[in-house]
N, C-alpha and C positions, 0 to 999 in steps of 0.2 A: 968243915968251911963250908961242904955242901947243904948240911944240915941247918946252918943260920942262915943259908941266902934260902932254903925252903922254906922256914919258918916266917922271915920277911915277906916271902910269897904269899904264904898265907896270911898274915896280917893283914896285907895291902889288898887282897881280895874280901878280907871280912870287913875291913874298913869302908870300901866301895860298897859293898852288900849292904852295909847298916845306912851309909850316904843315903842310897836309893830309896831305901825303906823309910827312912824319915822324911826326906822330899815327898814319898808319897802320903804319907800317913799327915803331913802338913797340908797338902793339897786336899786331902780328904774332909779334913776338919775346916780348913778355909770354906769350902764349896757348901759343907753343912751347915754352916753358921751365916753364910752370906747367901746361898743361894735360895732362891725364889721358884725357880723353872726348872720342870720335869725334865729331866733327861730322857732320850730316846733312844740311846744305846747303852748296854754295859759299860761300866760297873753301876749306871743308874743312880749317879750322885746326882745331887740337888747342884744345879748351875746358876750363875749369876744373870742378871736383865741386862740389855743393852740398849741403843739410843738411835732412832735414826730420823731424818727428814722425813717429812710426812709425804712429800712428792716423790721420796725411793722408793716408797712400798706401794705396790701394786695392788693391796688389799687390806684392809685392818689397819688403816693408818693412824685411826684415833687412837691407837694406842704407841704411837710413833716414840712419843718420850720416854717410855718405861714399858719393855717388852721382852717376851718369851718368844719370839720369831726371828732369834739371831744370836749367835754367840760372838762375842768380843769383837762388835762392831761389823760382822758377816751374817748379812743375812740369808735367813732361810729360804728356799724356793716356795715361793707363796704363788707360783701360777694355778694352781689346781684349786686353792681357795678363791682366788679370784675368776677363774672360770664359773666356780658355782655361785658367785653372788650374780655373776654377769645373767646365769642362764635366769636366775628367780629374778632379775629385774625383767625380764622379758616376757613373763608368765601373764602380767596384769592382776596383779595380787596389789591388794588396798596397801597404801603407805605406810600401815602400821602391821602389818604383818611382815611386808618387805623389809622392813628396818629390825623388827624383831627376828627373822630369821639371818639376817644379815649379822647381827650380834651374836647369833648360836654361832654360828659357822666360823667367826672369829675368836673360837675360845681358845685354840693353841697360840696366840699373840697376847693373851691377859698377861700381867706381870707377874701373876700368882697361880702359875698353873700346878707348882710341886703339891699346893694346896687342895686341888680338887680333881688331878688325873692321875690315875694308877695303871702303871705301866709294869707288864708282868716282867720280874726279873728273871726269868726263863727264856725270855724271848730275846733271841741273837739275830734277828733279821728282819726285814720289813714286814713281815708277813703276820705280826704278831697284833693283838688287838688290846688296846688301852680301854679303861673304863672313866667315864667321865660323870663326876657326880653333880646334878644339877639342882639348885635351889627350886623348891616348890613356887616361890615369887614368880621366877623367872619363867618356871613352866607351864603358871598359870597364863602368865601375859601373851607365850605364845600360843596357847590353845584358844583362848577368847580373841585375839586379836586376828586368827586365820580361821575362826570359826566360819566365816562366810565363803572361804576360800578353800576348802578342803579338798574340793573336786579337781584343784590344782596341785597340789600337792600329796595326796594318799590315794593308795589302790582301791580303798573303802572309807565308808566313815563310820566302822565300828567302835566307836569310843566309849566305854565306860566313863571315862573321866578324862581330866588333862594328864593324869601320869601315864595312862595307857596311851595318849597322843605322843607323848615326848618320849615314852622309852619305845614307841615304834620308829623312831627316826632312827634310819640306815643309810649310812652314805657311801657304804661300800662301791658301788659302780658309778657313783655321781663324781664324775670328772676327778676321778681317781684312777692311776696306774700303778703300776710295777718301779716307777720313780720318783713314787712319791715318798718324800722324807719322812712324813708323817704316818703312824701306824692307823690301821682301821680301829674303830671307836663305837662304844656303845655305851646308851645314856642311862644312868640310874638318878631317880628323884629321889633326894633325901626327904628326912621327916621334916626338918626345921632350916630356917634361913640362918647361915652362920658363916663365918670363914673360910668353912671347909666345902663350901659348894660353890658352882659357878653362876654367878648373878648378873653378868654381864656389863656393859657400859650403859651410860644413860641416853636416851633417845637423841637427846641436845648435843650431847658430843659426837653421836655419831653424823647426826645431820649435817653438823657444819663441814663436814668433808665431802660433802653431796659436789661430784665434778670432779673430785681429785683422787679418791680409791674407791667412792661409791657411785657406780653408775645411776646417770638417771632412770626411774622406772618407767616402762611402758605406762600408758594410759591404761585403766582397767578394762575398758570396750576395745581393746586394738592389742591385746596380750595374745600370746601362744599357748593356747592349753592343752599342746600336744607334748609339754616336758616331761621330761623323766620322772615318777614317782619317787618320793623320799621317806615318804612314812607308811609302813606296813602292818596296820594292827592285825590282831587274830579273826581269822574270817565270821568265826561263830559267836564274837561277844554279842553283837547286837540282837543275836537270839535271845541271851540271857535278859537282855533289856526288855524286848517285845514280850516274851512270853511268859515271864516272871509274874507280872500282875495276874493273868490269865490262870497261870498254875494257883495262885492265890485263891483266886474267886474259887476254883474248881474245889479244892482244899475245904474251902468253907461250906461249900454247896454239899460236898459229901459229908460234913461233921453234920450241917444241921439235918441232913436226910435219914442218918443213922443213930443220932443220938437225941432225936425230939420224938 
């Protein structure tokens, strides 16, 4: 009798175990099929998008109808992103540069973050670093639209090209703190424009939310030029640009001297 009871207990435990495993597998499969959003925490399975009212989002509300900045109608804390955009609005950037950077800062809210973000599977805390793959088209737009405002954004202007500029953007200490749900990020510009890089929203879509979640920018002649720098290009890259022609001329001169 005891043996029969023991076997029944084992069978019940086995049934419960298989039930839990089945539910877990079905859940994972469901997320992998339908999820467009990168997960910020282990087990890092893709998550579904959600929807909010535009005036409920303190930042990036041009993604309100379909966004990765929340889960099951619960919004992530967007306070730090809102503070970043507010900071930029007060610097006196030209309008196109301000829109381009606001666009970039909202990449977490894009409805397809699973396509262009990589979060380290080994990261189990908020100290991890994500990689964001940026489309070259958007990188070029950032570079050329902000070309006249480098002094308001960058620690120096040693940019070989647009890729150097975009991959030198570091937001670690730019209105981010230990309570921020989003991990630190590094930008990597891809070789081509496709579905697996961030291309941002259209300017027209962003502009219509001015005054809702997009602060009105300060006039260019009234901006604060003491804002924290967020672009940190290599200190010596400009030397390559400046002195390379001189080296070429010197090499030609030496060639003529010794071989003529």
